[in-house]
Each structure stands twice: as structure tokens, then as C-alpha cells.
C-alpha positions in Angstrom: -2.6 13.4 -9.5 0.5 11.3 -9.9 3.3 11.6 -7.3 6.7 10.0 -7.2 8.3 8.8 -4.0 12.0 9.2 -4.0 14.1 7.7 -1.3 17.9 8.3 -1.4 20.8 7.7 0.9 20.8 5.9 4.2 21.4 2.4 5.1 19.1 -0.5 4.1 17.1 -0.4 7.3 16.3 3.3 6.9 15.3 2.8 3.3 13.0 -0.1 4.3 11.4 1.9 7.1 10.8 4.8 4.7 9.3 2.5 2.1 6.9 1.0 4.8 6.0 4.5 5.8 5.3 5.5 2.1 3.3 2.3 1.6 1.2 3.0 4.7 0.5 6.5 3.4 -0.6 5.2 0.0 -2.8 2.6 1.6 -4.5 5.2 3.8 -5.2 7.3 0.7 -6.6 4.4 -1.2 -8.9 3.5 1.8 -10.1 7.0 1.9 -10.8 7.0 -1.8 -12.7 3.7 -1.5 -14.9 5.0 1.3 -15.5 8.7 0.4 -16.5 10.3 -2.9 -13.7 12.6 -4.0 -16.1 15.3 -5.5 -18.6 15.6 -2.6 -16.7 14.2 0.4 -19.7 12.1 1.3 -19.7 8.4 1.8 -19.6 6.4 -1.4 -21.7 3.3 -1.9 -18.7 1.2 -0.8 -18.2 3.5 2.2 -21.8 3.3 3.2 -21.8 -0.5 3.2 -18.5 -0.5 5.1 -19.5 2.0 7.8 -23.1 0.9 8.1 -22.1 -2.6 9.1 -20.0 -1.2 11.9 -22.8 1.0 13.1 -25.8 -1.3 12.6 -24.5 -4.6 13.9 -24.0 -3.5 17.5 -27.5 -2.1 17.6 -29.0 -5.3 16.3 -27.0 -7.3 18.9 -28.6 -5.2 21.6 -32.1 -5.8 20.2 -32.5 -2.1 19.5 -34.7 -0.8 16.8 -33.1 1.2 14.0 -34.3 3.2 11.0 -32.3 3.4 7.9 -33.0 6.0 5.2 -31.0 5.8 2.0 -31.2 8.0 -1.1 -29.1 7.1 -4.1 -29.0 9.6 -6.9 
């Protein structure tokens, strides 16, 4: 789905602020698309690797045992 961002009027500082806001919104959408599958809403392979590192590493640092079950269809 293509969308256009139209910014009109205002001084240069306002336009820059709105452009930064639009860029942040686009980056958030891209990050979500990178992490989650858009059809199922489940973690994608990239999301799994991104999130699992954040979850697993602290457990390993505390010498806790963990079990990982992964199914890839």
C-alpha cells in the first residue's frame, strides 16, 4: 500500500520537524515489517533472531537453563 506524505505551509523549522516525524513513523513501520510476518502477525525468522537474543542472553549470563523449541514451516 503506497502512501504519500504531503507537507505544506509553515516555516522551515516546522517542515523539518514534520519530516522527522514522518521519517520516524516510516522507520517504525519498516521495523515492524522486519520483525513480524504481515499475514500471520507472528514473529518472522528475522524477528525471532532479533527477539531471541534479547531474551536468551540475560538467562545465559545468570547461568540459567533454557529450552528452545523452534518449528519452521
